[in-house]
N, C-alpha and C positions, 0 to 999 in steps of 0.2 A: 723560617726557611729550612727545609729538610735537605741536608747535604748528601744523604745516602741515595744511591741509585736504586730504583725499584727493581723487583724481580723481573719484570718485563724488559726493562732496559738492560739488565745483566744478561738475560737470555738473548737479546739482540746482539750484545757484544760477543757472546759465545758463538752465535750463528755467523756473524760477519768474520770473526777470526778464523773459524773453521773454513769458511768459503775462501778467504784470501790465502790461507795456508795451502789450499789445493790449487788455486788459480793464479796466485801472484808470488811464487817462490823467487828466490834471487835470480835463477836462470831466466825466468820469464821477464823479470824487471830488466835485466841486461839485454834481452832480445828486443823488447818493446822500445827501449830508449834509443835504439839504433834505427828504428823504422821511421818513415816519413811523417806519419801522423802522431807517433809517440804513444799510441794506445790501441787496444783491440776493440773495434766497434761491436763485434759479436759478444764479447764479454761485457761491454757496456750495456748492451740490450738485455743480457742475462741479469745483470745487477738490477735493472729496472723491472723486468717482468717476473723473475723468479723470487727476488728478495724485496723488491719495492724500495730500494735504498734511495734512488733519486727523488722519489715522491714522498718521503717521510714527512716533510714539512708542508706538503701540498694538501689542501682540503680534499675530502672525499668527493666532493662535487666535480672536481677537476681530475679525478683519477688517482688521487694520492691516498695516503694513510691517515692524514689529519693529525699528525704528531707535532713536534715542535723542535726548537733549537737544541734541547738536551739530547734528543734521539739523534739528531744530525751530528752533534758533538761526539756521541759514542762511536758513530761510524767514522768520523774524521780521525779520532784517536787510533782506530784500528787500521785505517788506510795509511796513517803515518808510520805505524809499526811495520807495515808491509811495504812501504815506499810504493804504493800502488800507482802505476802509470795510467791515469784516467782523469778526465776533466771534471772531477766531482766538485772541487772548490769553485771553479769558474761557472759551471752549469747549474749544479744542484744547490749552490750557496749564493753566489753573486747574482746571477741572472734570475733565479727563482725567487730570491728575497726581494729583488726589485719589482717583480711582477706582483708578488703577494702584497706589497705595501703601496702600490700605486692605486690610482683611481680609475684605471682603464679596464673595465670588465670585458670588453671585446678582446683586448690583448690577452687577458688571462684565459678566456675560453679558447682562444686560438692557439696559444703556445704551451700552457701548463700541462695539458694531457700528454703532449709529445715529450716534454721535458721529464715528466714523471715516469713514463714508460721506457725512456732511454732511446726513443726513436730520434729525438732531436738533441743537439748539443748547442748550448748558448753561452755567451760570455758577456762581460761588461768591459767596454773600452773607455778608459778614463785618462790615464797618464799620457803625457807627451814628452818632448825632449827634456823639459825641466825636471821630470820625474817627481813632480809635486802631486800630493794627494789632497790638495784643497782646491777650491773654486778658482783661485787666482792662476792656477796652472792650465786652465781650459782656454785654448786658442782656436780649436777647430770650429768652423762657422756653420750655421744652419740658416738657410734663406728660403723663405716661402715663395713659390713661383707657380702660378696657375693652380692653386689649391693643393700643391704637394711641396714637400720639403727636400731641399738639395743640400748635401753635406760636402764641405770642402776643407781639406787639411789632412792631418795625419795623427795617428795614435801609435804609441810604442809600449813595449813591455806588457802587451795584452795577453793574458793567460789563455792558452789554447786558441788564440786568435786565428791561426791558419786553418784550423779544423772545424771551427764553429759553424753551425748551420744558420744561426741567428746571432747578430751582434747588436747589443744595446749600447749605443754610443752617446756619451755625454758631450754636448756641443753648446756653443754660445750663439744666441740669436739676438735680434733687436729687443726682445722682451726679457732677455736674461738667459740663464742656463737652463737647458732642457735635456731630456733623455729621449733618444730617437731609436726606433727599431728598424734595422736594415737586414736584408738577407745576406748571408755569408758569401753568396756568389753573385751579388748584385752588380750590375754594370757600373764600371767606374771605380770599383773597389779592388785594389790589389793588396795581396797579403804576402809577407815575406817572413819566414821563420827566422828567429834570432838565435845566434850562438849564445848559450847560457852556461853558467857554472854548473847548474843542476840539470842534467839531461833527462831526469825523470819527470820534470814539470816544464812543459813547453811554453814559450812566449813568442810573440810575433809583432811585427810592425805593420800597421794598416794605413794605406794611403787612399784618401777619398777624393774623387774627381766627379763632382755633380752626382753623387750617389743618392738615389731616391730613398726616402725613409718616411716613416710615420711617427708623429709625436706621441709619446706615451703620456697620457693624461695623469696628473698627479694631484694630491691634496695640497694645494698651496704651492709654495716655492719648490722647484724641482731639486735644488741643492739639498734641501732637507731630506728628500728621499735618498739621494746619493749618500749623504752623510750617515743616514740610518743603515743603508746597505753596507757601507764600509765598517760600521761598528759590529754588525752581525757577522760579517766576513772575518773581521779581526778575532772575534770570539771563537768562531769555528776553527780558525787557523791556530789559535792557542791550544785547542783540543788536539789538533794534529801534532803540534810541537811536543805536547806531553807524550804522545805515542812514539814519536821519533826518539825523544830523550829516554823514555822508559826502555825501549828496545836497545838503545846504545848502552844503557847501564846493565841490562841483562847480558849483553855480549861481553862487556868488560868483566863482570862477575864470573861468568862461565869460563872465560879464558884464565882469569886469576886462579881458578881452582885446578886447572889442568896443566898450566905452564910451570915447570919446575926450574929453580935455580938454587945452587948450593944444596941440592938434595931435598928441597921442600917446595911446596906450592908458593908462588909469588904472592898469593892472597894472604899468606900467613905473615908477611912482612908488615910492620907497623905503618910504613909510609904508604903502602898500597891500601891498607885498611882505611886509613884516614882519608885518602883521596876518594875512595869509593863511598865512604860515609858522607863526605861533603856533597858528592853528586846525588846520593839518595835524598839528602835533605832538600837540595834544589829541585829535584824531580817531584817529590811529594808536595813541596810548597807550590810549585807550578801547577800541579794537579788540582790543588785546592783553589788556586786563583782562577784557573780555567773553568772549574765546575761552578764556582760562584758566578762567574760572568755568564755562563750558559743559563743558569737559573734566572739571572737578571734579564737576559734576552727572552727567555720563555715567558716571563711575567710582564714583559714590556715595562720594566721598572724605570722610572724617570732617571735613576742613577746609572743606567746602562752606558751612556757615553763615557762617563768617568771610569766606570768599572772596566769597560772594554780597553781603554787606553792603559790603565794600570796593569791589567792582565797581559796585554800584548807586550808591554815593556819587560815585565818580569819573565814571562814564558820564553820570550826570544833569547834572553841572556841565559836562562837555565838550559834551554835546548842546545845552544851553542857550546856551553861548558860541558854538558854531558857527552856530546859527540866528539869534542876535542879530547877530553880525558880518556874516552874509549880508545882513541888512537894511541895515546900515551901508554896506556896499560898494555896494549898489544905490541908496543915497540916497533921494530923494523917492519914486521909483516903488516902492521896497521897502515903503513904508508904505501903499500903496493896496490896496483890496479886490481889484482885478483881478489883482494879482500874487500868485503862490502863496507868496511868502516868509513871509507872516504865518501861513499854515496850518502850516508847519513849526515856526515859533516857538511856536504854540499847542500843537502836539503835544509839543514839547520841554518846555514848562512844566508841562503836566498830567502828563506822564510823570515829571517830576522829583518830583512829589508822590505819585504812585501807589506803593503799597506802602511808603510812608515816604520823607520827604525826606532829602537828604544828611546833615543834622544828626542826624536820628534814626538813620540807619544808621552814622554814625561812633560814636555812643554805643553802639549795639548791637554794633558791631565791638569796641569796648573791653571790653564785657562778655564777649563770646565768646572773646576771647583772654586773659582774666583780668586785664586792666589795672585793672578796678574793685576786684578783690580786693587787688591790690598797693597801689592808692591808699588803700584802707581800712586796710590794715596799717600804712602809713606815717603 
C-alpha cells in the first residue's frame, strides 16, 4: 500500500487550497455562518462546475470525475483548513456514497448528475432523539400505501437538513430498515434549523407527516448500506479533522514566533516548544491514520470498518487537542470572539461527536475485530 499522495492528488490539493483562500477567507466564513442557509449556493455551483469537487467520486457516466475516496479526502482536508461553510460532507459524501453503493440505477441516473454539478444538495437523515448511530435508534416509520411509501416520525441533527433539495431518510418498515428518497420541499415535511455549537456546519430537525417517498433499492439488507456509508463518511471526516488540526497548529506556531514575553518570542520557551511538539506528533499521527483509512476505502478493503473506527477515534482526539492547545498558546486573545481560534475548536468538538464519539468507536472497533467475542468466551 503506497502512503504517498500522487502528483495529481497534490495538484488537486494546491488547486483547492488556492480556490478556498480566495473564496473562503475568515471574513466570508463569518458572513455565511450568520445567513439563513449557512452557505453560498452560487459558490457551491462554482465548486461543482469549475472544479468538479462534488463529483470527484461520481463515475463519469453520471457527470463526475470517476475518482475515489482519497481525492475526496484531499478536498475534505482543505475544506477543514478553511472552515468552508458548504454542505460538502452531507451532499458529496453522505448522500453521494449512499447512491453509489445502492442497487437503484434509476435513482443514480436521476440524482447523481445534479449532485455532481452542484445544482442539487442532498443529505442523509439518520439520527433521532436518542442520537444513536446504529439501527436500534431508528424509530421513524415507513408504510406502503397504494404503491407509495409514507414516512412518519422525525429526525434530528441532520446535516444541512434545512437546505437540502433531496433527503435520504433511514426508516423502519414491516420488512426492516430501509432508505427512502424524499424531496426537501415535500408535502408534510417540516424542517427546523437547530442551534449548534459550530455555526459553520448547519443541522436541522425534520418532522415527517405522511411524507411521500420512494424506496432506494439496495444489495441485500439496507442497514448494510447505511453502515458502509457511515464508515466512508467517518473516514472523510477524519481527513477534515486533519485539516482543522493542521491549521490550528500552524496558527499556534505563527503566534509563538511573533508574541514576545520577557524580551523573547514565547516559542523559545521550553514549555511552549514541548506543547507544540506534542501537538505536531498528534497531527502527523492523525494524518497517517486518516490516509490509511482513505486508502482502505478506496480499495474497498474488508478491514475498512475496523480501520474507519480506529481512525475516527484517534483523529477526533487529536483534532480537539490541537485546537484547544492553539487557544492556550494564544492566551487571552484566543478566547475572544474576534479571533478565529474558537471557530476551529467548535468545529473540532462537534466533529468529535459526529458519527459517534471516540468511546463509541473504540467499542465498535472492539466488536469489529472480535474482541467482544473473546471477552465473552473468557
